[in-house]
MARBA-3410 file (N, C-alpha, C, O; in Angstrom, 1 decimal):
113
0.9,-1.1,-0.1,0.0,-0.1,0.0,0.8,1.1,0.0,0.5,2.1,-0.7 ~ 1.9,1.1,0.7,3.1,2.4,0.5,3.2,2.5,-0.5,2.8,3.6,-1.0 ~ 3.9,1.6,-1.2,4.4,1.7,-2.6,3.5,2.1,-3.6,3.9,2.9,-4.5 ~ 2.0,1.8,-3.5,0.9,2.1,-4.2,0.6,3.7,-3.9,0.3,4.5,-4.8 ~ 0.7,3.8,-3.2,0.7,5.4,-2.5,1.6,6.4,-3.0,1.2,7.5,-3.4
2.9,6.0,-3.1,4.1,6.6,-3.5,4.3,6.5,-5.0,5.0,7.4,-5.5 ~ 3.8,5.6,-5.7,3.3,5.6,-7.1,2.7,6.6,-7.6,3.0,7.4,-8.5 ~ 1.3,6.4,-6.5,0.4,7.2,-7.0,0.7,8.8,-6.8,0.0,9.6,-7.3 ~ 1.8,9.0,-6.1,2.0,10.5,-5.9,2.9,10.7,-7.1,2.7,11.6,-7.9 ~ 3.9,9.8,-7.2,4.5,10.4,-8.5,4.1,10.4,-9.7,4.7,11.0,-10.5
2.8,9.8,-10.0,1.8,9.6,-11.1,1.0,11.2,-11.1,0.5,11.9,-12.0 ~ 0.9,11.3,-9.8,0.2,12.8,-9.9,1.1,13.6,-10.1,0.8,14.6,-10.8 ~ 2.4,13.6,-9.6,3.3,14.7,-9.8,3.5,14.7,-11.4,3.5,15.8,-12.0 ~ 3.9,13.5,-12.1,3.7,13.6,-13.5,2.6,14.3,-14.3,2.5,15.3,-15.0 ~ 1.8,13.6,-13.9,0.2,14.3,-14.5,0.3,15.8,-14.3,-0.3,16.5,-15.1
0.8,16.5,-13.3,0.6,17.8,-13.0,1.5,18.6,-14.0,1.3,19.8,-14.2 ~ 2.6,17.7,-14.5,3.8,18.6,-15.0,3.1,18.4,-16.4,3.3,19.3,-17.2 ~ 2.4,17.6,-16.9,2.0,17.5,-18.2,0.7,18.7,-18.3,0.2,19.2,-17.3 ~ 0.3,18.8,-19.9,-0.6,19.8,-20.1,-1.8,19.7,-19.6,-2.5,20.7,-19.9 ~ -2.4,18.7,-18.9,-3.2,18.5,-18.6,-3.9,19.7,-17.5,-3.1,20.5,-16.9
-5.2,19.8,-17.2,-5.5,21.0,-16.1,-5.2,20.0,-14.8,-5.1,18.8,-14.8 ~ -5.1,20.9,-13.8,-4.7,20.6,-12.6,-6.1,20.0,-11.8,-6.1,19.1,-10.9 ~ -7.3,20.5,-12.3,-8.7,19.7,-12.0,-8.6,18.6,-12.3,-8.8,17.7,-11.4 ~ -8.1,18.2,-13.9,-8.1,16.7,-14.4,-7.1,15.8,-13.4,-7.6,14.8,-12.9 ~ -6.0,16.1,-13.3,-5.1,15.4,-12.4,-5.4,15.0,-11.0,-5.2,13.9,-10.4
-6.1,16.4,-10.4,-6.6,15.9,-8.9,-7.9,15.2,-9.1,-8.3,14.6,-8.0 ~ -8.7,14.9,-10.3,-10.0,14.4,-10.0,-9.2,12.8,-10.4,-9.7,11.7,-9.9 ~ -8.2,12.8,-11.1,-7.6,11.3,-11.3,-7.0,10.8,-10.0,-7.0,9.6,-9.8 ~ -6.5,11.8,-9.1,-6.1,11.4,-7.8,-7.5,11.0,-6.6,-7.6,10.1,-5.8 ~ -8.1,12.0,-6.9,-9.5,11.6,-6.1,-10.0,10.2,-6.4,-10.6,9.4,-5.6
-9.7,9.9,-7.6,-10.6,8.9,-8.0,-9.8,7.6,-7.5,-10.4,6.5,-7.2 ~ -8.3,7.7,-7.5,-7.7,6.6,-7.1,-8.0,6.4,-5.5,-8.2,5.3,-5.1 ~ -7.9,7.6,-4.6,-8.1,7.5,-3.3,-9.5,7.0,-3.1,-9.8,6.5,-2.0 ~ -10.4,7.0,-4.0,-11.7,6.4,-3.9,-11.7,5.0,-4.1,-12.4,4.3,-3.4 ~ -11.0,4.5,-5.2,-10.4,2.8,-5.4,-9.8,2.4,-4.2,-9.8,1.2,-3.9
-9.2,3.2,-3.6,-8.0,2.5,-2.4,-9.4,2.5,-1.3,-9.7,1.4,-0.7 ~ -10.1,3.7,-1.2,-11.0,3.3,-0.2,-11.7,2.0,0.0,-11.7,1.3,1.0 ~ -12.3,1.9,-1.2,-13.4,0.7,-1.6,-12.6,-0.4,-1.2,-12.7,-1.0,-0.1 ~ -11.3,-0.7,-2.2,-10.5,-2.0,-1.6,-10.2,-2.2,-0.2,-10.1,-3.3,0.1 ~ -10.0,-1.2,0.6,-9.9,-1.3,2.0,-11.1,-1.5,2.9,-11.0,-2.2,3.9
-12.3,-1.1,2.4,-13.5,-1.3,3.1,-13.7,-2.9,2.6,-14.2,-3.6,3.5 ~ -13.4,-3.4,1.4,-13.5,-5.1,1.2,-13.1,-5.6,2.1,-13.7,-6.4,2.7 ~ -11.3,-5.1,2.3,-10.3,-6.0,3.1,-11.1,-6.0,4.5,-11.2,-7.0,5.1 ~ -11.7,-5.0,5.0,-12.0,-4.5,6.3,-13.2,-5.6,6.6,-13.1,-6.2,7.7 ~ -14.2,-5.8,5.8,-15.4,-6.8,5.9,-14.7,-8.1,5.6,-15.1,-9.1,6.3
-13.8,-8.4,4.7,-13.2,-9.7,4.9,-12.5,-10.2,6.1,-12.5,-11.4,6.3 ~ -11.7,-9.2,7.0,-11.1,-9.4,8.4,-12.2,-9.4,9.4,-12.0,-10.0,10.5 ~ -13.3,-8.8,9.2,-14.3,-8.7,10.1,-15.0,-10.2,10.2,-15.2,-10.8,11.2 ~ -15.3,-10.8,8.8,-15.8,-11.8,8.6,-15.1,-13.2,9.0,-15.7,-14.2,9.5 ~ -13.5,-13.1,8.7,-12.7,-14.0,9.3,-12.9,-14.1,10.6,-13.1,-15.3,11.1
-12.9,-12.9,11.4,-12.6,-12.6,12.8,-13.9,-12.9,13.0,-13.7,-13.6,14.0 ~ -15.2,-13.0,12.9,-16.5,-13.3,13.5,-16.5,-14.9,13.3,-17.0,-15.6,14.2 ~ -16.1,-15.6,12.0,-16.2,-17.0,12.1,-15.0,-17.5,13.2,-15.4,-18.4,14.0 ~ -14.0,-17.1,13.3,-13.2,-17.5,14.2,-13.9,-17.3,15.6,-13.7,-18.3,16.3 ~ -14.4,-16.5,16.1,-15.4,-16.2,17.4,-16.3,-17.2,17.4,-16.3,-18.0,18.3
-17.0,-17.3,16.4,-18.1,-18.4,16.4,-17.5,-19.8,16.6,-18.0,-20.7,17.3 ~ -16.3,-20.0,15.9,-15.9,-21.2,16.3,-15.2,-21.7,17.5,-15.1,-22.8,18.0 ~ -14.5,-20.4,17.8,-14.0,-20.6,19.6,-15.0,-20.8,20.7,-14.8,-21.4,21.7 ~ -16.2,-20.1,20.3,-17.6,-20.1,21.2,-18.0,-21.5,21.2,-18.2,-22.1,22.2 ~ -18.0,-22.2,19.5,-18.6,-23.6,19.7,-17.4,-24.5,20.4,-17.8,-25.4,21.0
-16.3,-24.2,20.3,-15.5,-25.2,20.6,-15.4,-25.3,22.4,-15.1,-26.3,23.0 ~ -15.5,-24.2,23.0,-15.8,-23.7,24.2,-17.1,-24.4,24.6,-16.9,-25.0,25.7 ~ -18.1,-24.6,24.1,-19.5,-25.2,24.4,-19.0,-26.6,24.5,-18.9,-27.1,25.6 ~ -18.6,-27.2,23.4,-18.4,-28.6,23.4,-17.5,-29.1,24.7,-17.6,-30.1,25.4 ~ -16.2,-27.8,24.9,-15.6,-28.3,26.1,-16.3,-28.5,27.5,-16.1,-29.4,28.3
-17.0,-27.4,27.6,-18.0,-27.1,28.8,-18.6,-28.5,29.0,-18.5,-29.1,30.1 ~ -19.4,-29.0,27.9,-20.2,-30.2,27.7,-19.6,-31.2,28.3,-20.1,-31.8,29.2 ~ -18.4,-31.5,27.8,-17.3,-32.7,28.2,-17.1,-32.6,29.6,-17.4,-33.5,30.4 ~ -16.4,-31.3,29.9,-16.4,-30.9,31.4,-17.3,-31.4,32.5,-17.0,-32.0,33.5 ~ -18.9,-31.1,32.0,-20.0,-31.4,33.0,-20.2,-32.8,32.8,-21.0,-33.2,33.6
-19.8,-33.7,31.9,-20.0,-35.0,31.9,-18.8,-35.5,32.8,-19.1,-36.2,33.7 ~ -17.5,-34.9,32.6,-16.6,-35.8,33.3,-17.0,-35.3,35.1,-16.7,-36.0,36.0 ~ -17.6,-34.2,35.1,-17.8,-34.0,36.8,-18.9,-34.8,37.2,-19.0,-35.1,38.4 ~ -19.9,-35.2,36.3,-20.9,-36.2,36.7,-20.4,-37.6,37.1,-20.7,-38.3,38.0 ~ -19.3,-37.8,36.0,-18.7,-39.1,36.2,-17.9,-39.2,37.4,-17.8,-40.3,38.0
-17.2,-38.1,37.7,-16.5,-38.1,39.1,-17.3,-38.2,40.1,-17.0,-38.9,41.1 ~ -18.8,-37.3,39.9,-19.5,-37.5,41.2,-20.0,-38.7,41.3,-20.2,-39.1,42.4 ~ -20.2,-39.5,40.5,-21.0,-40.7,40.6,-19.8,-41.7,40.9,-20.2,-42.7,41.5 ~ -18.7,-41.7,40.8,-17.6,-42.4,41.2,-17.5,-42.1,42.6,-17.6,-43.1,43.3 ~ -17.4,-40.8,43.1,-17.5,-40.7,44.6,-18.4,-41.2,45.3,-18.1,-42.0,46.1
-19.4,-40.9,45.2,-20.9,-41.5,45.6,-20.8,-42.6,45.7,-21.1,-43.1,46.8 ~ -20.5,-43.7,44.5,-20.3,-45.2,44.6,-18.9,-45.5,45.7,-19.0,-46.5,46.4 ~ -18.0,-45.0,45.7,-16.9,-45.1,46.7,-17.4,-44.6,48.3,-17.1,-45.1,49.3 ~ -18.1,-43.7,48.1,-18.8,-43.4,49.7,-19.4,-44.5,50.2,-19.1,-45.2,51.2 ~ -20.5,-44.8,49.3,-21.2,-46.5,49.6,-20.8,-47.4,50.0,-21.2,-48.2,50.9
-19.5,-47.7,49.0,-18.7,-48.8,49.2,-18.0,-48.7,50.9,-18.0,-49.7,51.6 ~ -17.6,-47.7,51.1,-16.7,-47.2,52.2,-17.9,-47.6,53.4,-17.6,-48.3,54.3 ~ -19.0,-47.1,53.3,-20.1,-47.2,54.4,-20.3,-48.7,54.5,-20.2,-49.2,55.6 ~ -20.6,-49.4,53.4,-20.8,-51.0,53.7,-19.7,-51.4,54.1,-19.9,-52.2,55.0 ~ -18.3,-51.1,53.8,-17.2,-51.9,54.4,-17.2,-51.5,55.9,-17.1,-52.4,56.7
-17.4,-50.3,56.3,-17.3,-49.7,57.7,-18.8,-50.7,58.5,-18.4,-51.2,59.5 ~ -19.7,-50.8,58.3,-20.8,-51.5,58.6,-20.1,-52.9,58.9,-19.9,-53.2,60.1 ~ -19.8,-53.7,58.0,-19.1,-55.0,57.8,-18.0,-55.2,58.9,-17.9,-56.2,59.6 ~ -17.3,-54.1,59.0,-16.1,-54.2,60.3,-16.7,-54.0,61.6,-16.2,-54.5,62.6 ~ -17.9,-53.2,61.9,-18.5,-53.2,63.0,-19.2,-54.2,63.2,-19.2,-54.5,64.4
-20.0,-54.9,62.5,-20.5,-56.2,62.5,-19.5,-57.3,63.2,-19.7,-57.9,64.2 ~ -18.5,-57.2,62.3,-17.3,-58.2,62.4,-16.7,-58.2,64.2,-16.4,-59.1,64.9 ~ -16.7,-56.8,64.4,-16.0,-56.0,65.6,-16.8,-56.7,66.7,-16.2,-57.3,67.6 ~ -18.4,-56.6,66.5,-19.2,-56.8,67.6,-19.4,-58.3,67.8,-19.6,-58.7,69.0 ~ -19.3,-59.0,66.8,-19.6,-60.4,66.6,-18.1,-61.0,67.5,-18.3,-61.9,68.3
-16.9,-60.6,67.4,-15.8,-61.0,68.1,-15.9,-60.7,69.4,-15.6,-61.5,70.2 ~ -16.3,-59.5,69.9,-16.5,-59.1,71.2,-17.6,-60.2,71.9,-17.5,-60.7,73.0 ~ -18.4,-60.4,71.0,-19.9,-61.3,71.6,-18.6,-62.4,72.0,-18.2,-62.4,73.1 ~ -18.1,-63.1,71.0,-17.5,-64.6,71.2,-16.7,-64.3,72.3,-16.7,-65.1,73.2 ~ -15.9,-63.3,72.4,-14.9,-63.1,73.6,-15.5,-63.1,74.7,-14.9,-63.6,75.6
-16.6,-62.6,74.9,-17.5,-62.3,76.1,-18.0,-63.5,76.3,-18.1,-63.8,77.5 ~ -18.5,-64.6,75.4,-18.8,-65.8,75.7,-17.9,-66.9,76.0,-18.2,-67.9,76.6 ~ -16.6,-66.6,75.5,-15.5,-67.5,76.0,-15.2,-67.1,77.3,-14.9,-68.0,78.1 ~ -15.3,-65.7,77.7,-15.2,-65.6,79.3,-16.0,-66.1,80.2,-15.6,-66.4,81.3 ~ -17.1,-66.2,79.7,-18.2,-66.5,80.4,-18.3,-68.0,80.8,-18.6,-68.4,81.9
-17.9,-68.7,79.6,-17.9,-70.5,79.6,-16.2,-70.7,80.5,-16.0,-71.8,81.1 ~ -15.4,-69.8,80.6,-14.0,-70.1,81.5,-14.4,-70.1,82.6,-14.0,-71.0,83.4 ~ -15.2,-69.0,83.1,-15.8,-68.6,84.4,-16.3,-69.8,85.3,-16.8,-69.6,86.4
END
């Protein structure tokens, strides 16, 4: 763009040195600036579309990731709950065994007395 602008400036200088009217050369320069503005607007629109598409894709990716994380949390909560139930079951069994052993010991003591 810098080279194009420099080249247009030198073209303008050349045109101004020619027998054209100053109005004609400035009209050409204004026309080239309008064309540049049009090209920049097209580029701006293209960049905005690219950024918008990227943003939409990022949102989509994050939504998928959020769903995956929710599923993982649910799995972990289920695992934790089943481990808690197993722990409670094992604890109750240990208490029952302990009570049975204490009862047996108590009966053995009574039997030996």
